[in-house]
ZAMARGU-4260 file (C-alpha; in steps of 0.2 Angstrom, whole numbers, plus 5000, padded with zeros to 4 digits):
<rodrens>
0) 5879/5353/5166 | 5893/5342/5157 | 5886/5324/5155 | 5880/5315/5170 | 5885/5301/5179
5) 5879/5286/5191 | 5894/5281/5201 | 5893/5266/5207 | 5905/5260/5223 | 5904/5242/5229
10) 5911/5244/5247 | 5915/5231/5260 | 5921/5238/5276 | 5928/5253/5267 | 5929/5264/5282
15) 5936/5277/5285 | 5943/5278/5266 | 5924/5276/5260 | 5921/5296/5266 | 5937/5302/5258
20) 5933/5291/5241 | 5914/5301/5240 | 5919/5319/5245 | 5932/5318/5232 | 5921/5311/5217
25) 5907/5324/5224 | 5920/5340/5221 | 5927/5332/5204 | 5908/5331/5198 | 5905/5348/5204
30) 5921/5359/5200 | 5916/5351/5182 | 5898/5353/5180 | 5893/5335/5179 | 5876/5330/5184
35) 5879/5314/5197 | 5874/5303/5211 | 5882/5289/5220 | 5877/5272/5223 | 5884/5264/5236
40) 5882/5244/5235 | 5888/5238/5253 | 5893/5220/5250 | 5892/5211/5268 | 5900/5226/5277
45) 5902/5223/5298 | 5910/5243/5301 | 5903/5260/5299 | 5904/5259/5279 | 5885/5264/5278
50) 5882/5267/5295 | 5892/5281/5295 | 5880/5292/5284 | 5866/5288/5293 | 5873/5292/5311
55) 5866/5309/5312 | 5850/5301/5310 | 5853/5292/5326 | 5863/5302/5337 | 5851/5312/5350
60) 5860/5330/5348 | 5859/5331/5330 | 5840/5326/5333 | 5837/5336/5346 | 5848/5352/5339
65) 5840/5362/5324 | 5856/5369/5320 | 5867/5354/5321 | 5851/5345/5310 | 5853/5358/5297
70) 5872/5357/5297 | 5873/5339/5296 | 5858/5338/5281 | 5867/5354/5271 | 5886/5352/5274
75) 5891/5337/5275 | 5889/5320/5265 | 5875/5315/5276 | 5864/5330/5265 | 5871/5323/5251
80) 5858/5308/5255 | 5847/5318/5261 | 5847/5327/5245 | 5847/5312/5234 | 5864/5311/5228
85) 5869/5297/5239 | 5859/5282/5238 | 5864/5264/5247 | 5860/5247/5243 | 5864/5231/5251
90) 5869/5215/5243 | 5877/5202/5258 | 5884/5188/5245 | 5901/5192/5246 | 5905/5196/5227
95) 5914/5212/5222 | 5906/5214/5204 | 5892/5206/5210 | 5887/5219/5221 | 5892/5231/5207
100) 5880/5222/5192 | 5865/5221/5204 | 5866/5243/5209 | 5867/5245/5192 | 5846/5243/5190
105) 5846/5258/5202 | 5858/5272/5190 | 5849/5287/5185 | 5859/5293/5173 | 5864/5285/5155
110) 5884/5284/5160 | 5889/5272/5173 | 5908/5275/5184 | 5911/5258/5194 | 5924/5264/5208
115) 5934/5257/5220 | 5930/5264/5238 | 5949/5270/5242 | 5954/5278/5229 | 5957/5299/5225
120) 5955/5307/5205 | 5966/5320/5197 | 5951/5336/5192 | 5944/5332/5179 | 5945/5314/5177
125) 5929/5309/5177 | 5925/5324/5164 | 5938/5317/5153 | 5930/5298/5155 | 5912/5304/5150
130) 5919/5313/5133 | 5930/5297/5130 | 5914/5285/5132 | 5902/5295/5123 | 5914/5297/5108
135) 5919/5280/5108 | 5907/5268/5118 | 5915/5253/5125 | 5924/5253/5142 | 5934/5269/5146
140) 5948/5264/5162 | 5957/5279/5167 | 5978/5275/5172 | 5983/5271/5190 | 5995/5276/5202
145) 5995/5273/5221 | 5991/5284/5236 | 6007/5292/5240 | 6012/5294/5222 | 6018/5311/5216
150) 6005/5322/5205 | 6022/5327/5195 | 6029/5311/5193 | 6014/5298/5194 | 6023/5282/5186
155) 6002/5277/5183 | 6000/5259/5175 | 5992/5262/5159 | 5983/5244/5157 | 5987/5225/5159
160) 5999/5212/5150 | 5986/5200/5144 | 5992/5183/5152 | 5985/5165/5151 | 5987/5148/5150
165) 5991/5143/5168 | 5980/5158/5175 | 5968/5172/5166 | 5973/5186/5172 | 5984/5203/5172
170) 6001/5214/5175 | 6003/5232/5176 | 6014/5240/5161 | 6016/5258/5158 | 6016/5255/5139
175) 6007/5272/5131 | 5999/5271/5112 | 5996/5291/5117 | 6002/5301/5131 | 5990/5313/5130
180) 5970/5304/5118 | 5964/5291/5122 | 5969/5274/5116 | 5966/5255/5113 | 5970/5241/5127
185) 5966/5224/5130 | 5962/5224/5148 | 5965/5236/5166 | 5963/5236/5182 | 5943/5240/5187
190) 5944/5253/5202 | 5940/5265/5189 | 5930/5262/5171 | 5917/5272/5162 | 5902/5264/5154
195) 5887/5269/5146 | 5873/5258/5155 | 5865/5254/5138 | 5882/5246/5132 | 5882/5236/5147
200) 5866/5229/5150 | 5867/5224/5132 | 5882/5214/5133 | 5878/5207/5151 | 5888/5215/5161
205) 5898/5207/5176 | 5896/5188/5179 | 5887/5189/5194 | 5893/5171/5198 | 5910/5177/5202
210) 5915/5176/5220 | 5923/5188/5234 | 5934/5197/5225 | 5948/5192/5209 | 5943/5190/5190
215) 5934/5203/5185 | 5943/5212/5174 | 5950/5201/5160 | 5931/5191/5160 | 5922/5211/5158
220) 5934/5219/5147 | 5937/5204/5137 | 5917/5202/5133 | 5916/5221/5128 | 5931/5214/5114
225) 5921/5198/5111 | 5905/5204/5109 | 5909/5218/5094 | 5913/5231/5109 | 5929/5240/5114
230) 5941/5246/5128 | 5951/5260/5130 | 5959/5271/5145 | 5963/5289/5142 | 5979/5295/5150
235) 5971/5314/5153 | 5963/5304/5168 | 5972/5299/5184 | 5967/5288/5198 | 5976/5286/5215
240) 5974/5267/5221 | 5976/5263/5239 | 5986/5247/5238 | 5988/5246/5257 | 5977/5231/5267
245) 5960/5235/5271 | 5947/5227/5283 | 5942/5213/5273 | 5948/5197/5267 | 5946/5184/5252
250) 5956/5168/5248 | 5965/5159/5234 | 5948/5148/5231 | 5939/5160/5228 | 5952/5169/5214
255) 5956/5150/5206 | 5935/5148/5205 | 5933/5165/5197 | 5948/5161/5184 | 5941/5145/5180
260) 5925/5153/5178 | 5932/5166/5168 | 5944/5157/5157 | 5928/5143/5152 | 5914/5157/5149
265) 5926/5167/5138 | 5935/5150/5130 | 5928/5134/5133 | 5935/5118/5143 | 5951/5120/5134
270) 5959/5136/5144 | 5947/5132/5160 | 5957/5116/5162 | 5973/5122/5161 | 5971/5133/5175
275) 5963/5119/5184 | 5980/5108/5181 | 5990/5121/5187 | 5983/5120/5204 | 5981/5100/5200
280) 5999/5099/5199 | 6004/5109/5216 | 6009/5102/5231 | 5998/5099/5245 | 5981/5103/5236
285) 5966/5098/5241 | 5960/5088/5225 | 5941/5085/5230 | 5940/5105/5236 | 5947/5109/5218
290) 5939/5097/5208 | 5923/5102/5217 | 5928/5121/5213 | 5931/5116/5194 | 5913/5109/5193
295) 5906/5122/5201 | 5912/5136/5190 | 5910/5124/5174 | 5890/5124/5179 | 5888/5141/5184
300) 5896/5147/5169 | 5888/5137/5154 | 5874/5152/5154 | 5885/5166/5150 | 5896/5151/5140
305) 5881/5148/5127 | 5878/5170/5127 | 5896/5170/5124 | 5897/5158/5109 | 5881/5165/5100
310) 5887/5183/5099 | 5906/5183/5097 | 5910/5193/5083 | 5929/5182/5086 | 5935/5168/5097
315) 5945/5170/5110 | 5961/5164/5100 | 5957/5175/5088 | 5956/5190/5099 | 5973/5186/5106
320) 5981/5179/5091 | 5984/5161/5100 | 5992/5152/5086 | 5991/5163/5073 | 6006/5169/5063
325) 6016/5186/5066 | 6011/5200/5055 | 6020/5214/5062 | 6037/5215/5065 | 6038/5219/5082
330) 6046/5237/5079 | 6037/5245/5093 | 6032/5227/5104 | 6049/5225/5112 | 6056/5218/5095
335) 6045/5205/5099 | 6035/5199/5081 | 6016/5195/5084 | 5998/5194/5080 | 5991/5210/5076
340) 5977/5211/5088 | 5959/5221/5087 | 5966/5233/5100 | 5984/5236/5090 | 5974/5239/5072
345) 5964/5251/5082 | 5979/5261/5089 | 5987/5262/5071 | 5975/5268/5066 | 5971/5281/5078
350) 5990/5286/5084 | 6001/5279/5070 | 6007/5266/5082 | 6003/5251/5097 | 6012/5246/5113
355) 6002/5229/5121 | 6005/5214/5128 | 6000/5195/5127 | 6007/5182/5134 | 6003/5164/5130
360) 6011/5153/5143 | 6013/5137/5133 | 6028/5128/5138 | 6022/5126/5156 | 6012/5112/5151
365) 6028/5102/5148 | 6036/5105/5164 | 6020/5098/5176 | 6028/5089/5191 | 6014/5077/5195
370) 6007/5062/5188 | 5988/5066/5191 | 5992/5081/5182 | 5999/5075/5168 | 5987/5060/5166
375) 5974/5072/5166 | 5982/5083/5152 | 5985/5068/5141 | 5967/5061/5145 | 5960/5079/5139
380) 5950/5079/5121 | 5952/5098/5123 | 5972/5098/5126 | 5976/5092/5108
</rodrens>
């Protein structure tokens, strides 16, 4: 065997993409000799997401025909379920990362792969990710291309540009510190990430107060950096991700709540307030609903905030180089002078160069349009 992994797929209304993803994972692990299991965390599905895999047991023909029964159990993904390679758990509380986190308790193996239910993998992607996480620990991401891209020229996103101020989020970029070896990054998308189970549990994992969808990326990756671990991407890996619409919905309120929650738990009131004010300043905002979102996020985030403050090796501002004097001339940073961040320093040591991006939105505070937003900022003790 070449490593072992528990693959956790949080899925809500992911049929028929999910069978494709599970088959692909099975084949990638099989050809690499990886000992594996797949855990599907059904997060409130109303379609055939998990019913599909148990269909044979309820089908009269399958029950009454011995030959059909054998085929169902040994040759299809229903056979994986029978062999214990495919298991299911159910979480009716709609939270993609919450369902992922709760499924960790069922994982048998020391390495965990969190995976979306609508991806396909380049051969050996799981093998390389296991090699990297066992060597460097932390989180290991794969580059992400979109389904329909060519395997010969996938134009994969390697990492996110970290953005904070009016929101806390990331946008894809193609920057590489190495084209064929793992390198350090600040944050990336979460359709594929490998982590050791022991490390994940020790650092507290995803925030289960995150609602429905959006916000888990910046939270978990930044958490690992703040608590002394690291985040990498392995360019030998490749994930093709379905970007088309799927059969579930989420609202902007969910995302706003999650961003406020993430900003507060990672850095405190200052950053949570800035996201709040961004939406307070918009025309047509339901002020009462927004204030409730904010208060809910602060209340729910206090336990995580206290834990992070007690254990962090640096502050969020120090991690992102906010308000600190540049000590890099920007020769490989679009000629922008900047503060060397942890991932930049590590990449210089490992590869002799670094290339990552952090954008801090500051001038938007001067561009606020409404009196209510300007008054809030003026009266806040955290925005001085």
